N, C-alpha and C positions, 0 to 999 in steps of 0.2 A: 677581615673578609667584608665583601660588599654585596648587597642585593639591589638589583634594579627592578622596581615594581611599577607596572603600568597595565591596569586591568579595566576592561569594560564591565565585566561581571564582578561586582565588589563584594560578593557574598564571602563573609569571613575574613576579609582582607585586613581589617583593622587589628583583629586579634592575632592574625598570623604575623603581621609586621611587628606588633609589640613583642611577640614571642621571639622573633628573630633578633630584635633589639636587645632583649634580655640576655641573649646568648652572645652578645658582643658583636653582632653583625651590623654594619653601617647600612642605612637605608637611603636609596636615591629613588626619586619618583618624578612623574610627569603630570602636567595638566590637572584634570579632574581628580586623579588618584592622589596626587600630591596634596591637593586641597582637602580631601577627605581625611587623609592620614594626619595632616597638620592640625585640623580642627579637632581630632580625637587624641591629641597629645603625643603623637609619635614624633620623635626627633628625626626629621626627614630633610634631606638635601634635595633641592630642585635640580633637574637635569641640566639646566643652563649653568649652574654653579660648577658642575662637573666638567662640562664641555667648554665653558668660557664663551659660548655662543648662544644667543637668545633663541627661544622658540619663535618661529616665524611662519608666515603664510597661513594665518588662522589656525596654527597648530599642525599644519601638514608636515612641517619639518621640525622634529624634536630630537629624535634619537639617531637619525641618519648622520652619524659623525664618527670619524676614525677613533676618537677617544673611547666611544662606546664599544665599537665593534672590535677594536684591537684588544680592549680589556676583556672582551668575551672570548675571542678566537685564539688568543695566545696560548700555546701548548706549554703547560708548566714544566713538562719533562724535557723541553728543548732549551738549553742554555741560551742559544742565539735569540730565541723569541723573548725570553725574559730580559736579556741584555738590551734588546731594542726597546722594550717597554720602559726600562730604566732610563735609557738615553733620551726617550721622548717624553719622559715625565708622566707616563700613563700607568695607572693602577689597574689591577685585575678586577673583574666583576665575576663573582663566584656563584651568584644565584640570579636567575632571570625569571621573574614572575609576571607572565603576560597572558592575557586572553584578548581576543580581537574585537574590533568595532562590531556592533550588533547588526551585521548585514542581514542575517535571516530575519530578525525582528523588524527591521526596516521594510524589507520587501513583502512581509506578511501584512503590513498595514493597508487598510483600504485606501485606494486612490493615491498610492505612493507615486512620486514622480521619479523619472529617470535620474534627475539631478540629485535627489535625496539618496537614491540607491547608490549612485557612483560615489558620492561624498562619504558613504559609509563603507567603502572598500579600503581596508587597512593596508598601509604600505610599510610603515616602520615596524609594526608588531610582528608580521610574518618574517621580516628580515632578522629581527632580534631572535625570534624563536628558532629559525633555521641556523643562525650562527651558533647559538647556545647548544642546539641539538648536535650539530656537527662536532662540537668540542665537548661532548657529553662526559668524557673521562674527567674533565676538570670543572665542569659547570653543571649545577643542578638547575634544570629548566622545568618550570611548573606552569601548566596551562589550565589545569582542572582544580577548582577549589576543594574537591574531594580528596586531593592528594596532600593538602597542607599538613594534616595531622601525621600522615605517614612520614613525611620529611622531618617534622619536628621530633617525632619519637626517636628517629635514628640520630638526629643531632644531639638530643638530650642524653641518649644512651651511650653513643660512641664518639660524639664530638665531630662527626662527619656523616655524609650520606654515602651509602655503599655503592660500589660500581654497578651492581645488579639493579639497584633502584634507579640509578642515573640512566641506565640503558632502557629500563621500563619507561621512564619519563621522556626519554628521547623518542621512543616509539609513539607515545601519545601525542607528541608535537606534530609528527608527520601525519598522523591520523587526523588531528585537528586542522592542520593547514590544507590537507588534501580535501577534506570536507568543505572547508571554507572556499577554496578556489573552485570546486565543482559547483557550489551554489551560485557563484558569480557567473560561471560559464553558462549554466542553464538559464539564469535570469537574462543574460544578454541574448541568448538564442531566442528566448521568448519575446524580448523586445523587438528583435528583427523578424519575428514570426517565421523563423527558419524551421521548416519541416523536413529538411534533408537529413540524411544520416551522416553524422560527423565522421571525418577520417579517423579521429581518435576519440573513442567514447569513454567518458568518465561518468559514473553514477554515484550518488551518495544517498544513504538512508540512515535513519536514526533508530536505535534499538528501543522497542516498546517493552518487550519482555523475553526472557528465556523460557523454554518449555521443558516439561518433565522428560519428554523424549520426542523424536521426530515421527516420521510416518510409521516406523516400527520401534519397539522398545529399545533395540540396540543402537538406534540412531539418535543423535542429539538434534536439537532444533531451537530456533529463536524467531521472533517476529520483529521485523523492521518496518518503519513507515517512511514514505517519501517526505522530503522537506517541503512543506507547504501546508495549506489549510486542510486538504483531504476531506472536505465535507462529503458525507454519504459513504465514507470508507469504514470498513470494519475496524481499522486502526484507531478510529475516533469514537467507537461505541463505548458506552459506560456499562460495565458488568455489574448487575444488581444482585446476582445470586450464583451459587454453584462453584465447582472446582475451576481452576484456571483452564483456559482454552488450550487444547492440544493442537499439534500440527494439522492433523486431519480435520479437527473441528473448524479451524480457520480456513483451510483450503475448501472444504465442502460448503461452509457458510458463505464464503465469498462467491462461489458459483451460484448459490441460491439467490443471493442478493443481486447479482448481475442480471439474472432472469427477472426478478421482481421489478427491477428498474425499467423493464420494457412496458410496464402497465401503468396506466393512469387511474383506471377504475379500481375499486376495492378488490384486492387480489391476495391470495395466500399461495405460497410455494412450499411444498415439502420436498426435501432433497435427501438422497442417500448415496454415499460414495461418489460424489461429484456429478451425479445425474439427478434430474427431477424425477420424483416418483408420483407426485400428485400436484396438480395446479388447478385452481378454481378462481373465477372472477364473477362478480355479481354486483347488484346495486348496493348491497351492504356487506360488511366484513364477516358477519356470522354465516351468511349463506355461502360466501366465498370459502370460508373454512370448511363448511360441510362438504362442499364439492371436492376440495383438495383432499380431505381425509378419506372420503368414500371412494375416491378414485383408486386408492391402493391402501387398504387398511392393514396389509401385511408388511409392505416395505417401509412404511413410515415408522415402524418399531425401531427405536434406536437412531432415528433420523433427526433432521433439522427442519424447523418450520420458521418461515419469515413472513411478515405481514406488512402491508403499507398503510394500515389504519390502526387506530388505538385498539389494543387487545382488551376485550371486554370480560366481565365476570363470567358471562355465559360460555365464552370460548375457553377461558381458563379452567372452568369446572370440568369440561370434557377433556382438555389436555392433561389434566391431573390424573386421569385414568389410563394414560398412555405413557410408555417409556420413551421419552425424548431426550436427546443430548443437548440441543441448543434451541432457544427461541429468541428471535429478534423482532422488535416492533418499534415504531416511532415513539410510542407512549403506552402506558398501562393504566386502566382504571385501578383505583386503590384496592378495591375488593379483589380484582383479578390478580394483582401483585401479591396480596396476602395469601391467596391460594397457592400460587406458584412458589413462593418463598418457603412453603412447607416441604418442598421436595429439595433436600439439601444438595443433591448432586446435579440438579438441573441448572444448566448455565442459562441465565436470563440476561439478555442484553437490551439496552435502550439506545436507539439510534435515531434521533429526531430528524436528521436530514436524509432519511433512508431512500428517498426517491431521487436524490441528486446523482446524476451519472458522471462517470469519468470524462474528463475532457477528451475530445477526439484525437488530440495530439499525444495522448499517453502511449507508452510502449507496453507491449506484451513480450516478456523475456523468458526464455527457457535455457537452462544450463545443459550443455552437452560436454562430453569428455574433451577437455582442452580448450573450451571456449563457450560462447553463448550464441544463440540465434535470437534475432530481435525483429519485431514487426509492429506496425501500428495496430491498435486494438480494433476488433470488429465492432465498430460503433454504429453501423448502419443496419437497418432492418430490410428496407427496400432501397432502390436507387434514389438519386437526388430528387427525383420528381415523385417519389412514393408511388411508382407505377408498377403495374403488372399487366400481363396480356392474357386474355381469354383465348385459348387455342382450340377449343372444342365447339361443336355446333351449339351446345347448350351452355348458357352462362349460369353461374351460380346464383341461387336465390340470395336475398338480403341476409337471411339467417345463416346460410352456408358461407357467404363471404365473411361474416363476422367470425365464424368458427375457423375458417381457413386462415385468417390473419392471426387469430388466437393461437392456433397450433404452430403457425410459422414462427411466432415468438419463442415458443417452447423448443422447437426443433433446433433453433439457432444455438441453444445452450445445452444441448444433449450430445453426448459424445458420438462421433461418427463410427460406422454408418448409422444414421439416426432416422427413425420413423416415429411419428407421433400421430395418434388419432384423438379426436376430440368432438364433443357434442354439447351444445348449450353452454359454451365457455367452461367446460370441464374436460380435463384430460381423462380419457378412458382407456388408453393404452400407450405405453412408451417402450420402444425397442431401441436400446442404445448399443453402440460399440461392437457390432458384429463385423466379421471380415468380408461379408458380402451383403448386399441390400435386401435380397429376398429373405435371408435368414432374419434380418431385423424386422422385416414386414411380418413374417409369419409369427415370430416371437411376440410382436406387438399384439396381434390378434389373439394368440393363445392366452396371453396374460389378461387381456381384457375379458375374455370369456370366463377364465378362472376366477377373476376377482369381482366382476360385476354381473356376469350372466351371459347366456348364449346369444342374446340379441344386443350385446353391448355396442358392437360396431354398426348395427343397422341404423342407417340414416346419419352416421357420423362422417366427418371429413378426415383427410389424411394429409400430412405434411412430410416431405422428404428433404433432407438437408442438401442433397445433390441430385443430379439427373438420374433417370431410369435408363440403364444401358439396353434393357430389353422391355418387353411388355408383360413380363411375368408378375411384376409387382401390381400392375393394374388388374390382371386377372385374379390375383389373390385378394385384392381389395374388393373387387366385385363380388367374389364368393362370400366375403365377410359382411357385405351390405353397405360398403362405403358409397357415398353419393357424390363426393367431390374431392379433388386432389389439388394441392399446391406444391410445385417443385420448380427448381431453377430452369430446367430445359437446357439444351446445348449438346445433347447426344446426337451422333450421326444417325441414330435410329429413333429419334423423337417421334417420327410419324407413326411408327408402330404403336406407341403408347397413345397417341392422339386418336388414331383409328379405333383402337380397342375401347377407349372411353366413349367415342361416338356410338360404337356398337352397343354399349351398355347404357347409353343415355346418361353418362357421368359428365360432370363439368370438370375442366382442368385449367389451372392458371399456371403460366410461366412467369417467374420473377426476374429471370436473367441474372440472378445473384445466388451464389451458393454460400453455405455457412458450415464449412468443415470445422469441427472442434476435436483436436487430438490431445 
């Protein structure tokens, strides 16, 4: 029996080759792998000795040869195949041990050139892998170093590799090559700055972890990350404490982080079931925390809190008295971390690049029965010019304008129909996910009164993620004491709302941009 070994990832390859050799299997190898095996005492044949043809073109052509591929693809159960091999003087290759040029590692390097990336597109490797996988009944094809021991155990025990294991190894080949080709495809699209939707869409992700269960205990779940650096993503956060993250933890925390990234000033976001429940911004992170917590001391129970500044001992002391599921911060004071680590089930995550946003070219993907729907992410807050239009007789004051933009950021990340009211850069009422806008508006005011007090909305501002079809929301806002409103505009009855605001001496801004979130 003969094994052809050519690997980029040389983890465990010397020991594996020596074990194959001890079982009477002849070793053939190429380039750098041949050199490593030879230097470590493996009796190895160079590929050119097998083919009678030298490696050429700086190693671009090594294994693309009939002697290699006939030896792999010959079906041992077909006498005519074996007769042809005999007539041609070709021996079989029974093990193909290959993993591919480090294309991913190359494109992740800073300032990588297109030439370097293209040079690391493997040609011979995928060809050998696909040949061996196609003939899996007769050839064991190994692309993952984690499978070396599995193969050796079967060889030592049975003298051969089982058909079931060969089929498993075949499946891993096509998983590996599909991932590899998809990385190349996306890199080339990026090089062309191609933002169109491809006619055939291939996506690839790498598993980070499996979960105890999915959204509900009877569902399974796993976390995958995009191939890339993913700075600022939850997939790169370091967990410092607590149980492993659940499906819901990850989904909800991601939503909180996406809202947090809208803010440059010290900000804290508390989130529950995919919606913000308290948001605060200030000149320092402690005051931001106080605002976020006091905005809704009820809903934060069992919730998620994310911060864009270092978490201090003072904040940690107060957090320790609340039941929280997840905390994420760019860093922690030592005393703060000591306090939080005492709560064994609290998931504490460190994400230094917490403020880095997703590239605008990223996709938002949702699974539907039988397919997916895909869109560009909602990367904008206002239009290209960061403009808005004052449509009422009264323009907002400087303080009102700051609060209007503050609540506009929050409503963008609240499920539709969404209404948010805020004052002094603190959310004081959030009405998410109702089937009509007036219900969201009234719910928002009711919760504000219940949680903060009867004058909670007095002097506050209101943001709506979509236009008002009628003036009923303006009337409800006036009754609650709202002084200014920000909304997209665009209803055929916009003038009703504008006139009503003028009647009440309220200011209103139109953004010309809606932010539905379903």
